[in-house]
MARZA-946828 format. One record per residue (C-alpha): y, x, z. Coordinates in steps of 0.001 Angstrom, whole numbers, plus 500000, padded with zeros to 6 digits. Layout:
BEGIN
YXZ/...
***
This chain:
BEGIN
060035204443872687/058022206569870254/054292205971869834/051523208402868980/048131207636867459/045836207892870442/042173208833870253/039961205762870549/036262204883870764/035321201382869597/031937199842870402/030380196401870216/030419193590867669/033286193714865202/034031190008865635/033854189994869435/036789189452871787/038515192809872318/038729194532875706/040934197636875895/040286200145878694/043004202559879849/042274205662881926/043760207176885060/045799210356885094/043465213352884895/040619211453883229/039919210188879723/037991207374878037/034706208656879499/035610207305882943/034817203800881599/031310204659880356/029620202496883033/031403199388881712/030526199753878012/026958198445877799/027438195458880130/030397194259878037/029049194969874561/025806193218875523/027904190155876342/029472190217872876/032747192012873636/034294194658871403/035121197508873778/038023199803872925/038430202877875102/041291205258874402/042701208486875814/046217208124877195/048668210468875426/048380213975876801/044750213380877790/041351213877876194/041552214078872419/044902212282872104/048034214142870977/050222215961873495/053706215221872157/056767216959873594/058060215307876749/059504213704878612/057373210548878466/058018207239880122/055948204124880645/057412202492877537/055959205366875498/052503204813876974/052783201088876372/054001201691872834/050908203785872174/048767200747873044/050828198529870744/050222201052867963/046500201129868794/046214197336868564/048134197345865300/045892200094863884/042812198053864738/044247194785863471/043882193192866913/046115190212867577/045135189634871221/043122191665873717/042030191731877310/043466194852878965/041795196745881816/043579199754883328/043029201940886365/045827203810888154/048094205095885338/046212202745883024/047065199842885313/050722200849885249/050554200769881452/048984197318881720/051811196008883885/054352197295881367/052468195496878595/052301192329880669/056069192361881101/056973193410877553/054157192325875216/052492189354876898/051833187647873565/049253190351872757/047287189975875993/044581187474876895/044263188835880441/045086191803882658/042737193544885078/044652196076887169/042406198472889094/043364200835891919/046984200994890841/050559200605892041/053886199240890877/055723202026892734/053828205155893732/055973207616895608/057259209814896870/058761211032893562/058869214645894719/055069214651895129/054680213975891403/057355216503890475/055573219114892598/052222218322890991/053713218620887508/055139222039888417/051789223172889830/049877222153886714/052385223809884409/052109227002886454/048360227092887165/046683224542884891/044809221320885553/041987223263887181/044314223745890146/044240220010890911/040666219175889903/039014219422893311/041728217490895138/041789214817892416/038065214171892609/038348214150896406/040601211116896040/038517209537893277/035294209041895244/034244208641898857/032665211571900742/029355209714900823/029278209366897050/030235213021896631/027410214161898882/024858211962897130/025914212750893550/026768216477893206/026152216452889435/028638213615888956/031215215435891077/030867218522888886/031249216340885780/034400214692887113/035929218028888152/035296219373884665/036931216245883240/040125216874885218/040152220609884501/039682219924880794/042836217834880422/045816219429878665/048224220954881182/051404219649879569/049960216201878979/048938215887882612/052317217157883805/054158214789881481/052219211846882872/052960212984886437/056618212629885516/055988209113884171/054701208095887604/057515210006889323/060103207828887552/058151204554887479/059219201410889326/057592198203888087/058322196061891129/061108194163889367/058848193441886378/056018191815888330/057504188280888426/057970188425884637/054236188830884001/052694185532882949/049350186913881743/046302185811883808/045859188789886135/043186190149888456/044013193036890807/041063195108892062/041445197641894874/039032200053896494/038572199602900225/038548203389900696/041200204347898129/043534206971899641/045886206984896635/046634203291896035/045207201389899016/044976197616898803/047622197339901504/050308197653900366/049788198568896709/047285195987895508/048829193285897667/052334193920896296/051072193514892722/048979190422893432/051818188772895351/054389189723892718/052582188453889602/052476184653889497/048918183387889876/047347186833890330/044595187411892845/043405190496894722/039798191595895181/038889194547897415/035645196405896677/033810198052899564/032807201729899506/035152202518896621/037851205187896508/040411205638893712/038037205796890720/036360202646891950/035100201547888545/033046204747888394/031865204836892008/031026201125892247/030443200209888596/028340197123889198/030921195342891331/033912196382889242/032113195327886062/031165191987887609/034793191308888503/036063192449885094/033550190180883335/034533187301885581/038196187746884635/037709188157880881/035266185240880566/037190182866882821/039245181285880039/036627181349877273/
***
């Protein structure tokens, strides 16, 4: 495991409880913009970061694995002098959160795992996508990615947001995106789920074509002792962006539950 110093944006009161947000593959810290004000207004210190290979974070030589992505978060917390944090991750970010829950539970106050999976096959799909991006760039997957991120109704009603999200995907570094595809290709967290003792909420989108609640969210919620599953209506894979009010309500409920 070798960590890199990831790009981070820190907002909110310096003394507030820390909430770390981790992005999906193909996005960056901007995907969590809808959650910032509601949390900082409640006194939380919000830390958004770009997963390695994404946004303004370094693109180190591959291959990467989930331990590398988790190690980057450990380095981030150490950099910031944070002893314990709530962790919220979506898709790849949720996978990183599960790794942290299994390997660094002492640093976590809670886990919120959004639209994610403990085993997301088939592996060859991710290998093919990595090859495509290396050959043609992230622009080649931007339209299909956003098609999975939001429902058709949202896309029709918010053309400016769709353009913004497509540009976000197309702007990610090709090698970083491909390297993270290979992380998911090799990932299998199913055996780690029973080891996670951190208070955990699993949130799924009712219309998520990538990681539907059944089976993906259900497997995680059933596998982590004490976890519960919430399914949000009219939400596809980037549910926190499409249905920000409901996702934020659930996140706030989880992170304030033990205060």
